[in-house]
BALOBA-1460 file (C-alpha; in Angstrom, 3 decimals):
// residues 47
<rec num="1" residu="x" x="264.719" y="-128.704" z="150.888"/>
<rec num="2" residu="x" x="266.774" y="-125.563" z="150.660"/>
<rec num="3" residu="x" x="269.972" y="-127.640" z="150.552"/>
<rec num="4" residu="x" x="268.495" y="-129.642" z="147.691"/>
<rec num="5" residu="x" x="267.871" y="-126.384" z="145.837"/>
<rec num="6" residu="x" x="271.509" y="-125.347" z="146.363"/>
<rec num="7" residu="x" x="272.738" y="-128.701" z="145.072"/>
<rec num="8" residu="x" x="270.522" y="-128.627" z="141.996"/>
<rec num="9" residu="x" x="271.461" y="-125.052" z="141.094"/>
<rec num="10" residu="x" x="275.222" y="-125.624" z="141.599"/>
<rec num="11" residu="x" x="276.610" y="-125.597" z="138.039"/>
<rec num="12" residu="x" x="280.215" y="-126.089" z="139.186"/>
<rec num="13" residu="x" x="279.424" y="-129.083" z="141.411"/>
<rec num="14" residu="x" x="281.349" y="-127.412" z="144.224"/>
<rec num="15" residu="x" x="278.581" y="-127.864" z="146.757"/>
<rec num="16" residu="x" x="280.400" y="-130.424" z="148.878"/>
<rec num="17" residu="x" x="283.561" y="-128.334" z="149.251"/>
<rec num="18" residu="x" x="281.682" y="-125.074" z="149.645"/>
<rec num="19" residu="x" x="279.395" y="-126.308" z="152.427"/>
<rec num="20" residu="x" x="281.629" y="-128.868" z="154.149"/>
<rec num="21" residu="x" x="283.335" y="-126.235" z="156.282"/>
<rec num="22" residu="x" x="280.145" y="-124.440" z="157.277"/>
<rec num="23" residu="x" x="278.376" y="-125.222" z="160.497"/>
<rec num="24" residu="x" x="274.757" y="-126.273" z="160.671"/>
<rec num="25" residu="x" x="272.799" y="-123.122" z="160.025"/>
<rec num="26" residu="x" x="269.195" y="-122.781" z="160.934"/>
<rec num="27" residu="x" x="266.637" y="-121.096" z="158.727"/>
<rec num="28" residu="x" x="263.980" y="-118.604" z="159.663"/>
<rec num="29" residu="x" x="260.329" y="-119.522" z="159.383"/>
<rec num="30" residu="x" x="260.030" y="-117.096" z="156.460"/>
<rec num="31" residu="x" x="262.774" y="-118.924" z="154.560"/>
<rec num="32" residu="x" x="261.106" y="-122.277" z="155.225"/>
<rec num="33" residu="x" x="257.752" y="-120.891" z="154.104"/>
<rec num="34" residu="x" x="259.348" y="-119.609" z="150.887"/>
<rec num="35" residu="x" x="260.600" y="-123.098" z="150.017"/>
<rec num="36" residu="x" x="257.228" y="-124.658" z="150.859"/>
<rec num="37" residu="x" x="255.471" y="-122.191" z="148.553"/>
<rec num="38" residu="x" x="257.949" y="-122.914" z="145.752"/>
<rec num="39" residu="x" x="257.358" y="-126.658" z="146.109"/>
<rec num="40" residu="x" x="253.580" y="-126.190" z="146.198"/>
<rec num="41" residu="x" x="253.690" y="-123.982" z="143.083"/>
<rec num="42" residu="x" x="255.806" y="-126.552" z="141.265"/>
<rec num="43" residu="x" x="253.523" y="-129.423" z="142.224"/>
<rec num="44" residu="x" x="250.469" y="-127.420" z="141.216"/>
<rec num="45" residu="x" x="252.022" y="-126.725" z="137.806"/>
<rec num="46" residu="x" x="252.205" y="-130.467" z="137.200"/>
<rec num="47" residu="x" x="248.457" y="-130.880" z="137.527"/>
């Protein structure tokens, strides 16, 4: 989900060139939890 956030927020559409050279990074549990909370907040705002 974090990659989706990067793609959506990329105004210059340079995501593919910017991230193509990077290796697969792993995220900490805190970073994953942050994205889950953001998604839950967004979904709750739709109700």
